[in-house]
C-alpha positions in Angstrom: -72.4 49.9 41.8 -71.4 47.4 44.4 -73.0 46.9 47.9 -74.8 50.2 48.1 -71.8 52.2 46.9 -70.8 53.7 43.6 -67.2 53.4 42.5 -65.3 54.9 39.6 -62.6 52.5 38.2 -60.0 53.3 35.6 -56.9 51.5 34.3 -53.6 53.1 35.3 -50.4 53.2 33.1 -48.7 50.6 35.3 -51.3 48.0 34.6 -53.2 48.4 37.8 -56.7 49.7 38.4 -57.3 53.0 40.1 -60.5 53.4 42.0 -62.4 56.2 43.7 -65.5 56.0 45.9 -68.1 58.3 44.4 -71.1 57.7 46.7 -71.6 55.6 49.8 -70.1 54.8 53.1 -66.3 54.7 53.0 -66.0 52.0 55.7 -65.1 48.7 54.1 -65.2 50.3 50.7 -61.7 49.2 49.8 -62.0 45.7 51.3 -65.4 45.1 49.6 -63.9 46.1 46.3 -60.9 43.8 46.8 -63.3 41.0 47.6 -65.3 41.7 44.4 -62.2 41.4 42.3 -60.9 38.4 44.3 -57.6 40.2 44.6 -56.2 37.4 46.9 -56.5 34.9 44.0 -53.5 34.6 41.7 -55.5 34.1 38.5 -52.3 34.2 36.4 -50.9 31.3 38.4 -54.2 29.4 38.2 -54.4 29.9 34.5 -50.8 28.7 34.1 -51.8 25.4 35.8 -54.5 24.8 33.2 -53.7 22.3 30.4 -52.9 25.0 27.8 -49.6 23.5 26.9 -51.3 20.5 25.3 -54.5 22.3 24.3 -54.0 24.8 21.5 -57.7 26.0 21.7 -57.2 27.0 25.4 -53.7 28.4 24.7 -55.2 30.7 22.1 -58.0 31.8 24.4 -55.6 32.6 27.2 -53.4 34.5 24.9 -56.4 36.4 23.5 -57.7 37.5 26.9 -54.7 38.4 29.1 -55.6 39.6 32.6 -59.0 37.9 32.7 -60.2 37.3 36.2 -63.5 36.1 37.7 -65.5 38.6 39.9 -66.8 37.3 43.2 -70.2 38.9 43.2 -72.7 38.9 46.1 -74.6 35.6 46.0 -78.0 37.3 46.2 -77.3 39.5 43.2 -75.6 36.7 41.2 -78.7 34.5 41.6 -81.0 37.4 40.5 -78.9 38.3 37.5 -78.8 34.7 36.2 -82.5 34.2 36.8 -82.9 37.1 34.3 -80.6 35.4 31.8 -82.6 32.6 30.0 -83.0 33.5 26.3 -81.7 37.0 26.9 -78.8 39.0 25.5 -76.4 40.6 28.0 -77.7 44.1 27.2 -81.2 42.9 27.9 -80.2 41.3 31.2 -78.5 44.5 32.2 -81.5 46.6 31.3 -83.8 44.3 33.4 -81.5 44.4 36.4 -81.3 48.2 36.2 -85.1 48.5 36.1 -85.6 46.1 39.0 -83.0 48.2 40.9 -84.7 51.4 40.1 -88.2 50.1 41.0 -87.4 47.9 44.0 -83.7 48.5 45.0 -82.2 51.0 47.5 -81.5 54.5 46.2 -77.9 55.6 46.6 -77.5 59.1 45.1 -77.9 60.9 41.8 -80.0 58.2 40.1 -77.9 55.2 41.2 -79.7 52.3 42.9 -78.4 49.2 44.6 -79.9 46.0 43.2 -82.9 44.7 45.3 -82.3 42.1 47.9 -84.5 39.1 48.0 -86.3 40.6 51.0 -87.1 43.6 48.8 -88.5 41.3 46.2 -91.0 39.7 48.5 -93.6 42.5 48.1 -93.8 43.0 44.3 -96.4 40.9 42.5 -95.5 38.9 39.3 -97.3 41.7 37.4 -95.1 44.3 39.1 -92.0 42.4 38.1 -93.2 41.9 34.5 -93.6 45.6 34.2 -89.7 45.8 34.4 -89.5 44.2 31.0 -88.3 40.8 32.1 -91.2 38.7 30.7 -91.8 35.2 32.0 -88.7 35.3 34.2 -90.8 37.3 36.6 -92.6 34.1 37.7 -89.3 32.4 38.7 -88.1 35.5 40.6 -91.5 35.7 42.4 -91.4 32.0 43.4 -87.8 32.2 44.4 -88.5 35.2 46.7 -91.3 33.1 48.3 -89.0 30.1 48.7 -86.3 32.2 50.3 -88.8 33.8 52.7 -89.8 30.3 53.8 -86.1 29.3 54.2 -84.2 32.0 56.1 -80.5 31.7 55.7 -80.7 29.5 52.7 -78.2 31.4 50.6 -75.9 32.1 53.5 -75.5 28.4 54.2 -74.3 27.6 50.7 -70.7 28.8 51.3 -70.3 26.1 54.0 -71.4 23.3 51.7 -69.3 21.2 49.4 -69.7 22.2 45.7 -71.9 19.2 44.7 -74.1 19.7 47.7 -74.4 23.4 47.2 -75.4 22.7 43.5 -78.1 20.3 44.6 -79.5 23.0 47.0 -79.5 25.7 44.4 -81.4 23.5 41.9 -84.2 23.3 44.5 -84.9 27.0 43.7 -87.7 27.7 41.2 -86.3 28.3 37.7 -82.7 27.2 38.7 -81.2 24.3 36.6 -77.7 23.1 36.3 -76.4 26.1 34.3 -77.7 28.8 36.6 -76.6 26.8 39.7 -73.1 26.6 38.2 -73.1 30.3 37.5 -74.0 31.1 41.1 -71.3 28.7 42.3 -68.6 30.2 40.0 -69.4 33.9 40.2 -71.0 34.2 43.6 -69.2 31.6 45.7 -65.8 31.5 43.9 -66.0 27.7 43.1 -63.5 27.6 40.3 -64.4 23.9 39.6 -67.9 24.9 38.5 -68.2 24.9 34.7 -71.4 26.5 33.4 -72.5 25.3 30.0 -74.6 27.7 27.9 -75.1 27.9 24.2 -71.8 29.5 23.6 -69.8 27.0 25.6 -71.8 24.0 24.3 -71.0 25.1 20.7 -67.3 25.8 21.5 -66.8 22.4 23.1 -68.5 20.5 20.4 -66.8 22.3 17.5 -63.3 23.0 18.8 -62.8 19.8 20.8 -64.7 17.6 18.2 -67.3 16.5 20.7 -70.3 16.5 18.3 -73.0 14.2 19.6 -72.0 14.7 23.3 -74.8 15.2 25.7 -74.6 18.1 28.2 -73.7 15.6 31.0 -70.9 14.2 28.8 -69.7 17.7 28.2 -69.6 18.4 32.0 -67.6 15.2 32.5 -65.2 16.1 29.7 -64.7 19.6 31.2 -64.0 18.3 34.7 -61.6 15.7 33.5 -59.7 17.9 30.9 -59.6 21.3 32.7 -59.4 20.1 36.3 -59.9 22.0 39.5 -60.0 25.4 37.7 -62.4 24.4 34.9 -64.5 27.5 35.6 -61.6 29.8 34.7 -61.0 27.8 31.5 -64.7 28.2 30.7 -64.4 32.0 31.0 -61.3 32.1 28.7 -63.2 29.9 26.1 -66.3 32.1 26.5 -64.5 35.4 26.1 -62.4 34.2 23.2 -65.5 32.7 21.4 -67.4 36.0 21.8 -64.5 38.0 20.5 -64.1 35.7 17.5 
């Protein structure tokens, strides 16, 4: 499901991805899907510019996960998804987002729902949100909906800001710290320099790069200096490789 449409995607024998629009308006369906997959970005070239030649940990991760690319998701949905993420497994985050979509999103067809916009989330109470199985995260979502109602255009303006300024703005939102802000920057705004640090990445950096005792801020400085302008892509390789291992 992407932008009120349902697509079917499948790998083709030549290494490409075949797609078909199942439900929804055909206008802009192809261009919206291309934008989601950031098809204009040469991720193979970006990965080749990473310091894998002198970094065996990164080299192994890139070799383990060929074809990895970073989706460019709608900023509204990215923010909502990561506000659901603290102390949750991926399957639990997905279940919470699906239930929020079913309860408060826009029906598409045959049981499919588009995720709710922040406008949609202005009406439900915290109790309504908790009934979707998202626990204490309901409060952050409720407060964020109120914040965005008072600040029209807040999320739209982020794309015009420098990365550091956009990060500071995001951290103003209830329940948003450095990690969630960096996730929104990387997955919603395509800022490849953003390097989210969660439990997986913190452990991977400390163990594989012998950075025991480093604070989170020191880990951020290491990542920026070592991986460079595409640190976020390196992060995704390390994350995917660590989870597979």
